[in-house]
Residue, then its C-alpha position, 0 to 999 in steps of 0.5 A: m290387513r290392519s290399519w293404524l289404531q284398529f282394535i278389531l281382529q284382522d280379516s280371516a282367511s278361512p271359515t274356521i277363523n270366521i267361527l273363531i271370531l264369532f266365538h270371541d265376540l260371544i265371549l266378550i258379550v258374556i264378560v261385559i254382561v257379567l262385569r256390569i252385573i257385578r259392578y251393579i251389585i257392588i255399588f248397591l252393596i256399598k250404598n246400602n246402609f242396612y244389614n240383612r240378617t237372613i242373607k247368611e241362610a239365604h238358600k235361594t240366593k246360594l242356589i242362584w249363585t251356583i246355577i247361573p255360572r253353571i249355565i253360562l259355562i255350559s253355554l260357552a263350553f259347547p261352541s268351544l268344543r265344536l271349535l276345537y274339533l273344527i280346528d283339529e280337523l286336518d286333511q292330508l298335508v303336502i309338506t311341513i315347514k318349520i319357521i323359526g323367527h330370530q331377532w334379525y332373520w328367519r330360519y326355514e326348515y323343511s321337515d319332510f326333507p331333513h337337509i333343507i335348512f336355510d336362513s333368510f336375512m333382509t336385503h340391504d337398502l343399497n341392494l334393492n331393485k326397482g319395485e322392491f320394498r325396503l325392510l320387506e325384501v330378503d335374500n332367500r325367499i321360501v318356496i311353497p307350492i300353491l293351492q295346497k294345505f300346509d302345517f306350519w309350526 
């Protein structure tokens, strides 16, 4: 669970999310490196008072400007495609539950059973029993079978 002023991602609940967090960290490192290089080039060009006539026909520079971004994008594409296949891989699901969040309540729909649709409102502070948490208790709780895989959408 996140705490106050915590800027990192929450703890993961599956190995796929662990890999996703590592990919996120890799992309952040690449972005920081690229932005620092661009900042250095911009500062160097601003402070440099000389004009280079041959820069317009610098074929090696143009070649580098096109090859390096291609290498970076290809090196990020392979882990991204691997993650897409890992996320898309689903086992046989037991039940599908559609959860709709409204401004003041939740609506639950069991898609496998078309007639089971119900709303869940927060309970009033006066109706709380001992051990129940204020602003977290609801009048209709959702029932989910345990130790099964689900599709929430």
